[in-house]
Wavefront OBJ file of the C-alpha trace (Angstrom):
o trace
v 44.312 -12.411 7.733
v 41.008 -12.011 9.623
v 38.105 -9.659 9.099
v 39.586 -7.174 11.497
v 42.101 -6.331 8.736
v 39.309 -4.499 6.919
v 38.914 -2.017 9.756
v 39.730 1.494 8.616
v 39.941 4.739 10.496
v 38.157 7.541 8.659
v 39.108 11.143 9.221
v 36.822 13.574 10.999
v 34.122 14.970 8.651
v 33.818 11.728 6.607
v 30.544 10.013 7.562
v 30.850 6.289 7.612
v 28.185 3.607 7.836
v 29.243 0.038 8.387
v 27.504 -3.217 7.494
v 28.677 -6.727 7.863
v 30.763 -8.412 5.210
v 28.294 -10.391 3.151
v 25.594 -8.040 4.382
v 24.355 -6.807 1.028
v 20.694 -6.813 2.060
v 21.411 -4.599 5.061
v 23.587 -2.323 2.860
v 20.718 -1.977 0.375
v 18.259 -1.114 3.246
v 20.693 1.491 4.499
v 21.098 2.963 1.048
v 17.361 3.052 0.530
v 16.882 4.788 3.836
v 19.490 7.484 2.829
v 17.794 7.938 -0.510
v 14.413 8.030 1.250
v 15.430 11.260 3.004
v 14.920 13.084 -0.276
v 12.404 10.776 -2.048
v 9.067 10.207 -0.338
v 8.213 7.195 -2.519
v 11.438 5.391 -1.521
v 10.910 6.329 2.148
v 7.381 4.823 2.177
v 8.589 1.608 0.520
v 11.452 1.185 2.977
v 9.159 1.927 5.858
v 6.772 -0.888 4.683
v 9.723 -3.266 4.333
v 10.937 -2.451 7.875
v 7.460 -3.044 9.259
v 7.363 -6.456 7.630
v 10.830 -7.270 9.041
v 9.623 -6.128 12.483
v 6.628 -8.473 12.264
v 8.882 -11.364 11.185
v 11.244 -10.721 14.111
v 8.317 -10.586 16.542
v 6.971 -13.869 15.276
v 10.440 -15.419 15.658
v 10.633 -14.194 19.275
v 7.297 -15.818 20.002
v 8.493 -19.154 18.636
v 11.725 -18.902 20.565
v 9.878 -18.022 23.780
v 7.488 -20.989 23.273
v 9.915 -23.669 22.103
v 13.311 -22.364 23.402
v 16.325 -21.293 21.356
v 17.759 -24.804 21.057
v 14.862 -25.880 18.892
v 15.737 -23.371 16.173
v 19.182 -24.697 15.427
l 1 2 3 4 5 6 7 8 9 10 11 12 13 14 15 16 17 18 19 20 21 22 23 24 25 26 27 28 29 30 31 32 33 34 35 36 37 38 39 40 41 42 43 44 45 46 47 48 49 50 51 52 53 54 55 56 57 58 59 60 61 62 63 64 65 66 67 68 69 70 71 72 73
């Protein structure tokens, strides 16, 4: 049985957000973003985290552009 067996069809009116299996960190970020819609303190913290993640990705892109993607494996 592959991962596709976990695919479920939700009825209309039932909001669904999906994250990868073994994607607990992303699920936590998504949950915090949802909570942040009604809690400004949480919203500011998650915004800060996402800015740090954006910086980390930008740095990784620079390295990949300089060295090539094969060097990172």
